[in-house]
PDBQT receptor file of N, H, CA, C and O in Angstrom, charges set to zero:
ATOM      1  N   UNK A   1      23.653   6.288  -0.754  1.00  0.00    +0.000 N 
ATOM      2  CA  UNK A   1      22.717   6.782  -0.041  1.00  0.00    +0.000 C 
ATOM      3  C   UNK A   1      22.657   6.481   1.526  1.00  0.00    +0.000 C 
ATOM      4  O   UNK A   1      22.248   5.369   1.863  1.00  0.00    +0.000 OA
ATOM      5  N   UNK A   2      22.968   7.231   2.326  1.00  0.00    +0.000 N 
ATOM      6  H   UNK A   2      23.300   8.134   2.052  1.00  0.00    +0.000 HD
ATOM      7  CA  UNK A   2      22.888   6.906   3.810  1.00  0.00    +0.000 C 
ATOM      8  C   UNK A   2      22.006   6.110   4.411  1.00  0.00    +0.000 C 
ATOM      9  O   UNK A   2      20.832   5.879   4.120  1.00  0.00    +0.000 OA
ATOM     10  N   UNK A   3      22.854   5.607   5.503  1.00  0.00    +0.000 N 
ATOM     11  H   UNK A   3      23.807   5.795   5.739  1.00  0.00    +0.000 HD
ATOM     12  CA  UNK A   3      21.544   4.681   6.307  1.00  0.00    +0.000 C 
ATOM     13  C   UNK A   3      20.452   5.129   6.823  1.00  0.00    +0.000 C 
ATOM     14  O   UNK A   3      20.567   6.214   7.394  1.00  0.00    +0.000 OA
ATOM     15  N   UNK A   4      19.123   4.512   6.810  1.00  0.00    +0.000 N 
ATOM     16  H   UNK A   4      19.030   3.631   6.347  1.00  0.00    +0.000 HD
ATOM     17  CA  UNK A   4      18.073   5.600   7.890  1.00  0.00    +0.000 C 
ATOM     18  C   UNK A   4      18.423   5.134   9.050  1.00  0.00    +0.000 C 
ATOM     19  O   UNK A   4      19.070   4.141   9.381  1.00  0.00    +0.000 OA
ATOM     20  N   UNK A   5      17.690   6.343   9.886  1.00  0.00    +0.000 N 
ATOM     21  H   UNK A   5      17.164   7.150   9.617  1.00  0.00    +0.000 HD
ATOM     22  CA  UNK A   5      18.114   6.592  11.444  1.00  0.00    +0.000 C 
ATOM     23  C   UNK A   5      16.894   6.041  12.198  1.00  0.00    +0.000 C 
ATOM     24  O   UNK A   5      15.900   6.764  12.271  1.00  0.00    +0.000 OA
ATOM     25  N   UNK A   6      16.879   4.762  12.793  1.00  0.00    +0.000 N 
ATOM     26  H   UNK A   6      17.686   4.174  12.734  1.00  0.00    +0.000 HD
ATOM     27  CA  UNK A   6      15.594   4.572  13.896  1.00  0.00    +0.000 C 
ATOM     28  C   UNK A   6      15.275   5.717  14.453  1.00  0.00    +0.000 C 
ATOM     29  O   UNK A   6      16.195   6.486  14.732  1.00  0.00    +0.000 OA
ATOM     30  N   UNK A   7      13.854   6.106  14.752  1.00  0.00    +0.000 N 
ATOM     31  H   UNK A   7      13.107   5.482  14.526  1.00  0.00    +0.000 HD
ATOM     32  CA  UNK A   7      13.480   6.798  16.131  1.00  0.00    +0.000 C 
ATOM     33  C   UNK A   7      13.596   5.892  17.462  1.00  0.00    +0.000 C 
ATOM     34  O   UNK A   7      13.120   4.816  17.823  1.00  0.00    +0.000 OA
ATOM     35  N   UNK A   8      14.419   6.805  17.983  1.00  0.00    +0.000 N 
ATOM     36  H   UNK A   8      14.806   7.679  17.689  1.00  0.00    +0.000 HD
ATOM     37  CA  UNK A   8      15.172   6.049  19.537  1.00  0.00    +0.000 C 
ATOM     38  C   UNK A   8      13.503   5.517  20.488  1.00  0.00    +0.000 C 
ATOM     39  O   UNK A   8      13.184   4.415  20.934  1.00  0.00    +0.000 OA
ATOM     40  N   UNK A   9      12.661   7.022  20.499  1.00  0.00    +0.000 N 
ATOM     41  H   UNK A   9      12.920   7.917  20.137  1.00  0.00    +0.000 HD
ATOM     42  CA  UNK A   9      11.569   6.627  21.243  1.00  0.00    +0.000 C 
ATOM     43  C   UNK A   9      10.659   5.142  20.924  1.00  0.00    +0.000 C 
ATOM     44  O   UNK A   9      10.200   4.289  21.683  1.00  0.00    +0.000 OA
ATOM     45  N   UNK A  10      10.650   5.292  19.477  1.00  0.00    +0.000 N 
ATOM     46  H   UNK A  10      11.023   5.985  18.861  1.00  0.00    +0.000 HD
ATOM     47  CA  UNK A  10       9.842   4.482  19.309  1.00  0.00    +0.000 C 
ATOM     48  C   UNK A  10      10.234   3.301  19.169  1.00  0.00    +0.000 C 
ATOM     49  O   UNK A  10       9.338   2.459  19.228  1.00  0.00    +0.000 OA
ATOM     50  N   UNK A  11      11.681   2.787  18.935  1.00  0.00    +0.000 N 
ATOM     51  H   UNK A  11      12.408   3.471  18.887  1.00  0.00    +0.000 HD
ATOM     52  CA  UNK A  11      12.320   1.702  19.469  1.00  0.00    +0.000 C 
ATOM     53  C   UNK A  11      11.928   1.152  20.791  1.00  0.00    +0.000 C 
ATOM     54  O   UNK A  11      11.598  -0.028  20.919  1.00  0.00    +0.000 OA
ATOM     55  N   UNK A  12      11.960   1.978  21.751  1.00  0.00    +0.000 N 
ATOM     56  H   UNK A  12      12.227   2.936  21.647  1.00  0.00    +0.000 HD
ATOM     57  CA  UNK A  12      11.828   1.681  23.028  1.00  0.00    +0.000 C 
ATOM     58  C   UNK A  12      10.240   1.468  23.331  1.00  0.00    +0.000 C 
ATOM     59  O   UNK A  12      10.032   1.213  24.517  1.00  0.00    +0.000 OA
ATOM     60  N   UNK A  13       9.237   1.510  22.626  1.00  0.00    +0.000 N 
ATOM     61  H   UNK A  13       9.406   1.717  21.662  1.00  0.00    +0.000 HD
ATOM     62  CA  UNK A  13       8.208   1.273  22.895  1.00  0.00    +0.000 C 
ATOM     63  C   UNK A  13       7.615   0.068  22.103  1.00  0.00    +0.000 C 
ATOM     64  O   UNK A  13       6.549  -0.438  22.456  1.00  0.00    +0.000 OA
ATOM     65  N   UNK A  14       8.255  -0.341  21.126  1.00  0.00    +0.000 N 
ATOM     66  H   UNK A  14       9.121   0.070  20.840  1.00  0.00    +0.000 HD
ATOM     67  CA  UNK A  14       7.727  -1.337  20.076  1.00  0.00    +0.000 C 
ATOM     68  C   UNK A  14       8.690  -2.560  20.173  1.00  0.00    +0.000 C 
ATOM     69  O   UNK A  14       9.908  -2.444  20.310  1.00  0.00    +0.000 OA
ATOM     70  N   UNK A  15       7.957  -3.858  20.078  1.00  0.00    +0.000 N 
ATOM     71  H   UNK A  15       6.968  -3.953  19.966  1.00  0.00    +0.000 HD
ATOM     72  CA  UNK A  15       9.046  -4.723  19.729  1.00  0.00    +0.000 C 
ATOM     73  C   UNK A  15       8.084  -5.648  18.508  1.00  0.00    +0.000 C 
ATOM     74  O   UNK A  15       6.872  -5.856  18.535  1.00  0.00    +0.000 OA
ATOM     75  N   UNK A  16       9.262  -6.168  17.297  1.00  0.00    +0.000 N 
ATOM     76  H   UNK A  16      10.247  -5.998  17.274  1.00  0.00    +0.000 HD
ATOM     77  CA  UNK A  16       8.884  -6.872  16.469  1.00  0.00    +0.000 C 
ATOM     78  C   UNK A  16       8.526  -8.353  17.029  1.00  0.00    +0.000 C 
ATOM     79  O   UNK A  16       9.201  -8.868  17.920  1.00  0.00    +0.000 OA
ATOM     80  N   UNK A  17       7.376  -9.017  16.416  1.00  0.00    +0.000 N 
ATOM     81  H   UNK A  17       6.828  -8.598  15.692  1.00  0.00    +0.000 HD
ATOM     82  CA  UNK A  17       7.218 -10.361  16.732  1.00  0.00    +0.000 C 
ATOM     83  C   UNK A  17       7.945 -11.517  15.698  1.00  0.00    +0.000 C 
ATOM     84  O   UNK A  17       8.594 -11.205  14.699  1.00  0.00    +0.000 OA
ATOM     85  N   UNK A  18       7.742 -12.663  16.071  1.00  0.00    +0.000 N 
ATOM     86  H   UNK A  18       7.215 -12.917  16.883  1.00  0.00    +0.000 HD
ATOM     87  CA  UNK A  18       8.507 -13.629  15.249  1.00  0.00    +0.000 C 
ATOM     88  C   UNK A  18       7.887 -13.367  13.586  1.00  0.00    +0.000 C 
ATOM     89  O   UNK A  18       8.612 -13.496  12.599  1.00  0.00    +0.000 OA
ATOM     90  N   UNK A  19       6.673 -13.047  13.524  1.00  0.00    +0.000 N 
ATOM     91  H   UNK A  19       6.084 -12.943  14.326  1.00  0.00    +0.000 HD
ATOM     92  CA  UNK A  19       5.758 -12.935  12.374  1.00  0.00    +0.000 C 
ATOM     93  C   UNK A  19       5.732 -11.765  11.711  1.00  0.00    +0.000 C 
ATOM     94  O   UNK A  19       5.145 -11.611  10.641  1.00  0.00    +0.000 OA
ATOM     95  N   UNK A  20       6.454 -10.762  12.397  1.00  0.00    +0.000 N 
ATOM     96  H   UNK A  20       6.932 -10.887  13.266  1.00  0.00    +0.000 HD
ATOM     97  CA  UNK A  20       6.789  -9.741  11.871  1.00  0.00    +0.000 C 
ATOM     98  C   UNK A  20       5.856  -8.422  11.978  1.00  0.00    +0.000 C 
ATOM     99  O   UNK A  20       6.090  -7.413  11.312  1.00  0.00    +0.000 OA
ATOM    100  N   UNK A  21       4.703  -8.540  12.945  1.00  0.00    +0.000 N 
ATOM    101  H   UNK A  21       4.514  -9.359  13.486  1.00  0.00    +0.000 HD
ATOM    102  CA  UNK A  21       3.997  -7.665  13.841  1.00  0.00    +0.000 C 
ATOM    103  C   UNK A  21       4.670  -6.585  14.760  1.00  0.00    +0.000 C 
ATOM    104  O   UNK A  21       5.884  -6.613  14.963  1.00  0.00    +0.000 OA
ATOM    105  N   UNK A  22       4.018  -5.828  15.198  1.00  0.00    +0.000 N 
ATOM    106  H   UNK A  22       3.031  -5.805  15.034  1.00  0.00    +0.000 HD
ATOM    107  CA  UNK A  22       4.435  -4.610  16.083  1.00  0.00    +0.000 C 
ATOM    108  C   UNK A  22       3.845  -4.880  17.228  1.00  0.00    +0.000 C 
ATOM    109  O   UNK A  22       2.618  -4.784  17.226  1.00  0.00    +0.000 OA
ATOM    110  N   UNK A  23       4.545  -5.296  18.536  1.00  0.00    +0.000 N 
ATOM    111  H   UNK A  23       5.542  -5.374  18.537  1.00  0.00    +0.000 HD
ATOM    112  CA  UNK A  23       3.696  -5.606  19.603  1.00  0.00    +0.000 C 
ATOM    113  C   UNK A  23       4.296  -4.166  20.872  1.00  0.00    +0.000 C 
ATOM    114  O   UNK A  23       5.447  -3.785  21.082  1.00  0.00    +0.000 OA
ATOM    115  N   UNK A  24       2.934  -3.662  21.515  1.00  0.00    +0.000 N 
ATOM    116  H   UNK A  24       1.999  -3.972  21.344  1.00  0.00    +0.000 HD
ATOM    117  CA  UNK A  24       2.841  -2.425  22.151  1.00  0.00    +0.000 C 
ATOM    118  C   UNK A  24       2.449  -2.659  23.467  1.00  0.00    +0.000 C 
ATOM    119  O   UNK A  24       2.098  -3.763  23.882  1.00  0.00    +0.000 OA
ATOM    120  N   UNK A  25       2.499  -1.676  24.106  1.00  0.00    +0.000 N 
ATOM    121  H   UNK A  25       2.784  -0.779  23.769  1.00  0.00    +0.000 HD
ATOM    122  CA  UNK A  25       1.933  -1.858  25.702  1.00  0.00    +0.000 C 
ATOM    123  C   UNK A  25       1.066  -1.413  25.779  1.00  0.00    +0.000 C 
ATOM    124  O   UNK A  25       1.018  -0.579  24.874  1.00  0.00    +0.000 OA
ATOM    125  N   UNK A  26      -0.193  -1.390  26.592  1.00  0.00    +0.000 N 
ATOM    126  H   UNK A  26      -0.154  -2.067  27.327  1.00  0.00    +0.000 HD
ATOM    127  CA  UNK A  26      -1.325  -0.768  26.981  1.00  0.00    +0.000 C 
ATOM    128  C   UNK A  26      -1.016   0.672  27.208  1.00  0.00    +0.000 C 
ATOM    129  O   UNK A  26       0.177   0.966  27.285  1.00  0.00    +0.000 OA
ATOM    130  N   UNK A  27      -1.794   1.496  27.311  1.00  0.00    +0.000 N 
ATOM    131  H   UNK A  27      -2.763   1.258  27.248  1.00  0.00    +0.000 HD
ATOM    132  CA  UNK A  27      -1.916   2.743  27.611  1.00  0.00    +0.000 C 
ATOM    133  C   UNK A  27      -2.867   2.641  29.218  1.00  0.00    +0.000 C 
ATOM    134  O   UNK A  27      -3.491   1.634  29.554  1.00  0.00    +0.000 OA
ATOM    135  N   UNK A  28      -2.781   3.930  30.046  1.00  0.00    +0.000 N 
ATOM    136  H   UNK A  28      -2.274   4.748  29.773  1.00  0.00    +0.000 HD
ATOM    137  CA  UNK A  28      -3.871   4.073  31.076  1.00  0.00    +0.000 C 
ATOM    138  C   UNK A  28      -3.433   3.348  32.254  1.00  0.00    +0.000 C 
ATOM    139  O   UNK A  28      -4.204   2.960  33.131  1.00  0.00    +0.000 OA
ATOM    140  N   UNK A  29      -1.967   3.147  32.252  1.00  0.00    +0.000 N 
ATOM    141  H   UNK A  29      -1.341   3.462  31.539  1.00  0.00    +0.000 HD
ATOM    142  CA  UNK A  29      -1.665   1.897  33.036  1.00  0.00    +0.000 C 
ATOM    143  C   UNK A  29      -0.871   2.724  34.241  1.00  0.00    +0.000 C 
ATOM    144  O   UNK A  29      -0.590   2.081  35.252  1.00  0.00    +0.000 OA
ATOM    145  N   UNK A  30      -0.524   4.030  34.176  1.00  0.00    +0.000 N 
ATOM    146  H   UNK A  30      -0.752   4.553  33.355  1.00  0.00    +0.000 HD
ATOM    147  CA  UNK A  30       0.410   4.926  34.745  1.00  0.00    +0.000 C 
ATOM    148  C   UNK A  30      -0.036   5.292  36.173  1.00  0.00    +0.000 C 
ATOM    149  O   UNK A  30       0.605   4.905  37.150  1.00  0.00    +0.000 OA
ATOM    150  N   UNK A  31      -1.179   6.068  36.279  1.00  0.00    +0.000 N 
ATOM    151  H   UNK A  31      -1.700   6.383  35.485  1.00  0.00    +0.000 HD
ATOM    152  CA  UNK A  31      -1.637   6.179  37.454  1.00  0.00    +0.000 C 
ATOM    153  C   UNK A  31      -3.084   6.360  37.428  1.00  0.00    +0.000 C 
ATOM    154  O   UNK A  31      -3.732   6.036  36.433  1.00  0.00    +0.000 OA
ATOM    155  N   UNK A  32      -3.696   6.925  38.601  1.00  0.00    +0.000 N 
ATOM    156  H   UNK A  32      -3.170   7.189  39.409  1.00  0.00    +0.000 HD
ATOM    157  CA  UNK A  32      -5.443   7.259  38.772  1.00  0.00    +0.000 C 
ATOM    158  C   UNK A  32      -5.521   5.678  38.662  1.00  0.00    +0.000 C 
ATOM    159  O   UNK A  32      -6.370   5.205  37.905  1.00  0.00    +0.000 OA
ATOM    160  N   UNK A  33      -4.711   4.862  39.351  1.00  0.00    +0.000 N 
ATOM    161  H   UNK A  33      -4.022   5.246  39.966  1.00  0.00    +0.000 HD
ATOM    162  CA  UNK A  33      -5.144   3.369  39.381  1.00  0.00    +0.000 C 
ATOM    163  C   UNK A  33      -6.575   2.731  40.331  1.00  0.00    +0.000 C 
ATOM    164  O   UNK A  33      -7.386   1.842  40.070  1.00  0.00    +0.000 OA
ATOM    165  N   UNK A  34      -6.394   3.774  41.672  1.00  0.00    +0.000 N 
ATOM    166  H   UNK A  34      -5.736   4.496  41.884  1.00  0.00    +0.000 HD
ATOM    167  CA  UNK A  34      -7.737   3.443  42.452  1.00  0.00    +0.000 C 
ATOM    168  C   UNK A  34      -9.009   3.445  42.114  1.00  0.00    +0.000 C 
ATOM    169  O   UNK A  34      -9.805   2.684  42.663  1.00  0.00    +0.000 OA
ATOM    170  N   UNK A  35      -9.387   4.355  41.109  1.00  0.00    +0.000 N 
ATOM    171  H   UNK A  35      -8.741   4.974  40.663  1.00  0.00    +0.000 HD
ATOM    172  CA  UNK A  35     -10.785   3.836  40.644  1.00  0.00    +0.000 C 
ATOM    173  C   UNK A  35     -11.050   2.958  39.263  1.00  0.00    +0.000 C 
ATOM    174  O   UNK A  35     -12.177   2.764  38.806  1.00  0.00    +0.000 OA
ATOM    175  N   UNK A  36      -9.872   2.479  38.698  1.00  0.00    +0.000 N 
ATOM    176  H   UNK A  36      -8.957   2.636  39.069  1.00  0.00    +0.000 HD
ATOM    177  CA  UNK A  36     -10.130   1.285  37.864  1.00  0.00    +0.000 C 
ATOM    178  C   UNK A  36     -10.032   0.157  38.729  1.00  0.00    +0.000 C 
ATOM    179  O   UNK A  36      -9.389   0.133  39.778  1.00  0.00    +0.000 OA
ATOM    180  N   UNK A  37     -10.988  -1.182  38.031  1.00  0.00    +0.000 N 
ATOM    181  H   UNK A  37     -11.510  -1.163  37.178  1.00  0.00    +0.000 HD
ATOM    182  CA  UNK A  37     -10.869  -2.298  38.463  1.00  0.00    +0.000 C 
ATOM    183  C   UNK A  37      -9.782  -3.154  38.695  1.00  0.00    +0.000 C 
ATOM    184  O   UNK A  37      -8.636  -2.897  38.328  1.00  0.00    +0.000 OA
ATOM    185  N   UNK A  38     -10.047  -3.945  39.166  1.00  0.00    +0.000 N 
ATOM    186  H   UNK A  38     -10.978  -4.153  39.464  1.00  0.00    +0.000 HD
ATOM    187  CA  UNK A  38      -8.874  -5.007  39.140  1.00  0.00    +0.000 C 
ATOM    188  C   UNK A  38      -8.498  -6.078  37.969  1.00  0.00    +0.000 C 
ATOM    189  O   UNK A  38      -7.557  -6.835  37.730  1.00  0.00    +0.000 OA
ATOM    190  N   UNK A  39      -9.812  -5.713  37.335  1.00  0.00    +0.000 N 
ATOM    191  H   UNK A  39     -10.576  -5.099  37.529  1.00  0.00    +0.000 HD
ATOM    192  CA  UNK A  39     -10.212  -7.082  36.077  1.00  0.00    +0.000 C 
ATOM    193  C   UNK A  39      -9.434  -6.041  34.907  1.00  0.00    +0.000 C 
ATOM    194  O   UNK A  39      -8.706  -6.379  33.974  1.00  0.00    +0.000 OA
ATOM    195  N   UNK A  40      -9.859  -4.697  35.310  1.00  0.00    +0.000 N 
ATOM    196  H   UNK A  40     -10.451  -4.422  36.067  1.00  0.00    +0.000 HD
ATOM    197  CA  UNK A  40      -9.148  -3.427  33.835  1.00  0.00    +0.000 C 
ATOM    198  C   UNK A  40      -7.758  -3.203  33.821  1.00  0.00    +0.000 C 
ATOM    199  O   UNK A  40      -7.128  -2.930  32.799  1.00  0.00    +0.000 OA
ATOM    200  N   UNK A  41      -7.186  -3.336  35.158  1.00  0.00    +0.000 N 
ATOM    201  H   UNK A  41      -7.698  -3.558  35.988  1.00  0.00    +0.000 HD
ATOM    202  CA  UNK A  41      -5.707  -3.254  35.217  1.00  0.00    +0.000 C 
ATOM    203  C   UNK A  41      -4.835  -4.274  34.917  1.00  0.00    +0.000 C 
ATOM    204  O   UNK A  41      -3.710  -4.288  34.418  1.00  0.00    +0.000 OA
ATOM    205  N   UNK A  42      -5.770  -5.341  35.422  1.00  0.00    +0.000 N 
ATOM    206  H   UNK A  42      -6.684  -5.329  35.827  1.00  0.00    +0.000 HD
ATOM    207  CA  UNK A  42      -5.081  -6.821  34.917  1.00  0.00    +0.000 C 
ATOM    208  C   UNK A  42      -5.030  -7.491  33.438  1.00  0.00    +0.000 C 
ATOM    209  O   UNK A  42      -4.282  -8.378  33.026  1.00  0.00    +0.000 OA
ATOM    210  N   UNK A  43      -5.973  -6.846  32.833  1.00  0.00    +0.000 N 
ATOM    211  H   UNK A  43      -6.580  -6.126  33.168  1.00  0.00    +0.000 HD
ATOM    212  CA  UNK A  43      -6.043  -6.733  31.385  1.00  0.00    +0.000 C 
ATOM    213  C   UNK A  43      -5.018  -5.616  30.403  1.00  0.00    +0.000 C 
ATOM    214  O   UNK A  43      -4.770  -5.755  29.205  1.00  0.00    +0.000 OA
ATOM    215  N   UNK A  44      -4.706  -4.899  30.987  1.00  0.00    +0.000 N 
ATOM    216  H   UNK A  44      -4.907  -4.786  31.960  1.00  0.00    +0.000 HD
ATOM    217  CA  UNK A  44      -3.745  -3.484  30.552  1.00  0.00    +0.000 C 
ATOM    218  C   UNK A  44      -2.633  -4.079  30.938  1.00  0.00    +0.000 C 
ATOM    219  O   UNK A  44      -1.779  -3.231  30.677  1.00  0.00    +0.000 OA
ATOM    220  N   UNK A  45      -2.108  -4.966  31.378  1.00  0.00    +0.000 N 
ATOM    221  H   UNK A  45      -2.801  -5.655  31.590  1.00  0.00    +0.000 HD
ATOM    222  CA  UNK A  45      -0.736  -5.576  31.568  1.00  0.00    +0.000 C 
ATOM    223  C   UNK A  45      -0.141  -6.634  30.368  1.00  0.00    +0.000 C 
ATOM    224  O   UNK A  45       0.984  -7.134  30.348  1.00  0.00    +0.000 OA
ATOM    225  N   UNK A  46      -1.055  -6.792  29.539  1.00  0.00    +0.000 N 
ATOM    226  H   UNK A  46      -1.969  -6.386  29.556  1.00  0.00    +0.000 HD
ATOM    227  CA  UNK A  46      -1.044  -7.844  28.302  1.00  0.00    +0.000 C 
ATOM    228  C   UNK A  46      -0.461  -6.945  27.167  1.00  0.00    +0.000 C 
ATOM    229  O   UNK A  46      -0.851  -5.780  27.247  1.00  0.00    +0.000 OA
ATOM    230  N   UNK A  47       0.186  -7.152  26.371  1.00  0.00    +0.000 N 
ATOM    231  H   UNK A  47       0.502  -8.098  26.306  1.00  0.00    +0.000 HD
ATOM    232  CA  UNK A  47       0.891  -6.759  25.352  1.00  0.00    +0.000 C 
ATOM    233  C   UNK A  47      -0.014  -6.494  24.201  1.00  0.00    +0.000 C 
ATOM    234  O   UNK A  47      -0.345  -7.606  23.788  1.00  0.00    +0.000 OA
ATOM    235  N   UNK A  48      -0.464  -5.758  23.625  1.00  0.00    +0.000 N 
ATOM    236  H   UNK A  48      -0.196  -4.855  23.960  1.00  0.00    +0.000 HD
ATOM    237  CA  UNK A  48      -1.328  -5.672  22.458  1.00  0.00    +0.000 C 
ATOM    238  C   UNK A  48      -0.438  -5.380  21.183  1.00  0.00    +0.000 C 
ATOM    239  O   UNK A  48       0.566  -4.672  21.097  1.00  0.00    +0.000 OA
ATOM    240  N   UNK A  49      -1.156  -6.201  20.118  1.00  0.00    +0.000 N 
ATOM    241  H   UNK A  49      -1.971  -6.775  20.188  1.00  0.00    +0.000 HD
ATOM    242  CA  UNK A  49      -0.551  -5.862  18.636  1.00  0.00    +0.000 C 
ATOM    243  C   UNK A  49      -0.886  -4.444  17.874  1.00  0.00    +0.000 C 
ATOM    244  O   UNK A  49      -2.065  -4.098  17.810  1.00  0.00    +0.000 OA
ATOM    245  N   UNK A  50      -0.065  -3.785  17.411  1.00  0.00    +0.000 N 
ATOM    246  H   UNK A  50       0.893  -4.066  17.462  1.00  0.00    +0.000 HD
ATOM    247  CA  UNK A  50      -0.378  -2.605  16.625  1.00  0.00    +0.000 C 
ATOM    248  C   UNK A  50      -1.075  -2.624  15.707  1.00  0.00    +0.000 C 
ATOM    249  O   UNK A  50      -0.825  -3.407  14.791  1.00  0.00    +0.000 OA
ATOM    250  N   UNK A  51      -2.569  -1.464  15.627  1.00  0.00    +0.000 N 
ATOM    251  H   UNK A  51      -2.772  -0.827  16.371  1.00  0.00    +0.000 HD
ATOM    252  CA  UNK A  51      -3.390  -1.558  14.610  1.00  0.00    +0.000 C 
ATOM    253  C   UNK A  51      -2.684  -1.595  13.321  1.00  0.00    +0.000 C 
ATOM    254  O   UNK A  51      -1.508  -1.245  13.236  1.00  0.00    +0.000 OA
ATOM    255  N   UNK A  52      -3.433  -2.050  12.217  1.00  0.00    +0.000 N 
ATOM    256  H   UNK A  52      -4.389  -2.335  12.285  1.00  0.00    +0.000 HD
ATOM    257  CA  UNK A  52      -3.219  -2.544  10.818  1.00  0.00    +0.000 C 
ATOM    258  C   UNK A  52      -2.939  -0.738  10.114  1.00  0.00    +0.000 C 
ATOM    259  O   UNK A  52      -2.081  -0.435   9.285  1.00  0.00    +0.000 OA
ATOM    260  N   UNK A  53      -3.890   0.147  10.725  1.00  0.00    +0.000 N 
ATOM    261  H   UNK A  53      -4.587  -0.099  11.399  1.00  0.00    +0.000 HD
ATOM    262  CA  UNK A  53      -3.788   1.427  10.115  1.00  0.00    +0.000 C 
ATOM    263  C   UNK A  53      -2.607   2.185  10.581  1.00  0.00    +0.000 C 
ATOM    264  O   UNK A  53      -2.308   3.323  10.218  1.00  0.00    +0.000 OA
ATOM    265  N   UNK A  54      -1.862   1.324  11.554  1.00  0.00    +0.000 N 
ATOM    266  H   UNK A  54      -2.104   0.400  11.849  1.00  0.00    +0.000 HD
ATOM    267  CA  UNK A  54      -0.653   2.234  11.942  1.00  0.00    +0.000 C 
ATOM    268  C   UNK A  54       0.444   1.480  11.255  1.00  0.00    +0.000 C 
ATOM    269  O   UNK A  54       1.416   2.226  11.136  1.00  0.00    +0.000 OA
ATOM    270  N   UNK A  55       0.640   0.428  10.813  1.00  0.00    +0.000 N 
ATOM    271  H   UNK A  55      -0.149  -0.178  10.910  1.00  0.00    +0.000 HD
ATOM    272  CA  UNK A  55       1.942  -0.242  10.658  1.00  0.00    +0.000 C 
ATOM    273  C   UNK A  55       2.532   0.326   9.484  1.00  0.00    +0.000 C 
ATOM    274  O   UNK A  55       3.762   0.272   9.522  1.00  0.00    +0.000 OA
ATOM    275  N   UNK A  56       2.069   0.839   8.477  1.00  0.00    +0.000 N 
ATOM    276  H   UNK A  56       1.070   0.883   8.446  1.00  0.00    +0.000 HD
ATOM    277  CA  UNK A  56       3.086   1.373   7.257  1.00  0.00    +0.000 C 
ATOM    278  C   UNK A  56       3.849   2.465   7.998  1.00  0.00    +0.000 C 
ATOM    279  O   UNK A  56       5.048   2.498   7.721  1.00  0.00    +0.000 OA
ATOM    280  N   UNK A  57       3.258   3.694   9.203  1.00  0.00    +0.000 N 
ATOM    281  H   UNK A  57       2.284   3.666   9.428  1.00  0.00    +0.000 HD
ATOM    282  CA  UNK A  57       4.207   4.738   9.782  1.00  0.00    +0.000 C 
ATOM    283  C   UNK A  57       5.205   3.974  10.243  1.00  0.00    +0.000 C 
ATOM    284  O   UNK A  57       6.350   4.193   9.847  1.00  0.00    +0.000 OA
ATOM    285  N   UNK A  58       4.946   2.980  11.132  1.00  0.00    +0.000 N 
ATOM    286  H   UNK A  58       4.016   2.802  11.454  1.00  0.00    +0.000 HD
ATOM    287  CA  UNK A  58       5.552   2.488  12.175  1.00  0.00    +0.000 C 
ATOM    288  C   UNK A  58       7.080   1.654  11.519  1.00  0.00    +0.000 C 
ATOM    289  O   UNK A  58       8.207   1.586  12.009  1.00  0.00    +0.000 OA
ATOM    290  N   UNK A  59       6.500   1.081  10.185  1.00  0.00    +0.000 N 
ATOM    291  H   UNK A  59       5.585   1.136   9.787  1.00  0.00    +0.000 HD
ATOM    292  CA  UNK A  59       7.999   0.386   9.410  1.00  0.00    +0.000 C 
ATOM    293  C   UNK A  59       8.796   1.230   8.945  1.00  0.00    +0.000 C 
ATOM    294  O   UNK A  59       9.948   0.961   8.605  1.00  0.00    +0.000 OA
ATOM    295  N   UNK A  60       8.174   2.544   8.867  1.00  0.00    +0.000 N 
ATOM    296  H   UNK A  60       7.238   2.762   9.143  1.00  0.00    +0.000 HD
ATOM    297  CA  UNK A  60       8.835   3.699   8.410  1.00  0.00    +0.000 C 
ATOM    298  C   UNK A  60       9.874   4.499   9.229  1.00  0.00    +0.000 C 
ATOM    299  O   UNK A  60      10.912   5.018   8.820  1.00  0.00    +0.000 OA
ATOM    300  N   UNK A  61       9.325   4.479  10.568  1.00  0.00    +0.000 N 
ATOM    301  H   UNK A  61       8.481   4.057  10.900  1.00  0.00    +0.000 HD
ATOM    302  CA  UNK A  61      10.204   4.945  11.677  1.00  0.00    +0.000 C 
ATOM    303  C   UNK A  61      10.987   3.953  12.482  1.00  0.00    +0.000 C 
ATOM    304  O   UNK A  61      11.681   4.139  13.482  1.00  0.00    +0.000 OA
ATOM    305  N   UNK A  62      10.747   2.980  11.893  1.00  0.00    +0.000 N 
ATOM    306  H   UNK A  62      10.184   2.828  11.081  1.00  0.00    +0.000 HD
ATOM    307  CA  UNK A  62      11.764   1.464  12.721  1.00  0.00    +0.000 C 
ATOM    308  C   UNK A  62      12.153   0.769  11.585  1.00  0.00    +0.000 C 
ATOM    309  O   UNK A  62      11.746  -0.392  11.519  1.00  0.00    +0.000 OA
ATOM    310  N   UNK A  63      12.983   1.271  10.480  1.00  0.00    +0.000 N 
ATOM    311  H   UNK A  63      13.314   2.214  10.533  1.00  0.00    +0.000 HD
ATOM    312  CA  UNK A  63      13.729   0.720   9.602  1.00  0.00    +0.000 C 
ATOM    313  C   UNK A  63      14.052  -1.062   9.786  1.00  0.00    +0.000 C 
ATOM    314  O   UNK A  63      13.674  -2.007   9.094  1.00  0.00    +0.000 OA
ATOM    315  N   UNK A  64      14.827  -1.016  10.911  1.00  0.00    +0.000 N 
ATOM    316  H   UNK A  64      15.133  -0.248  11.473  1.00  0.00    +0.000 HD
ATOM    317  CA  UNK A  64      15.697  -2.126  10.719  1.00  0.00    +0.000 C 
ATOM    318  C   UNK A  64      14.977  -2.714  12.129  1.00  0.00    +0.000 C 
ATOM    319  O   UNK A  64      15.956  -3.131  12.749  1.00  0.00    +0.000 OA
ATOM    320  N   UNK A  65      13.877  -2.952  12.904  1.00  0.00    +0.000 N 
ATOM    321  H   UNK A  65      13.082  -2.614  12.400  1.00  0.00    +0.000 HD
ATOM    322  CA  UNK A  65      13.399  -3.682  13.708  1.00  0.00    +0.000 C 
ATOM    323  C   UNK A  65      12.807  -4.677  12.904  1.00  0.00    +0.000 C 
ATOM    324  O   UNK A  65      12.207  -5.617  13.426  1.00  0.00    +0.000 OA
TER     325      UNK A  65
């Protein structure tokens, strides 16, 4: 059986942590920043863990990560 291919778009957006969870960047940080509070923008900088409901699909498109 041939090797599975990694979806490169997903590989650029997700990182695996030491415990095997998937780390992702938060959305809503790219434009229209003037109306967002400083606190809100600061919190958007921090990485988030991918929700458990999506992990099964993410493991399928990132087989070797």
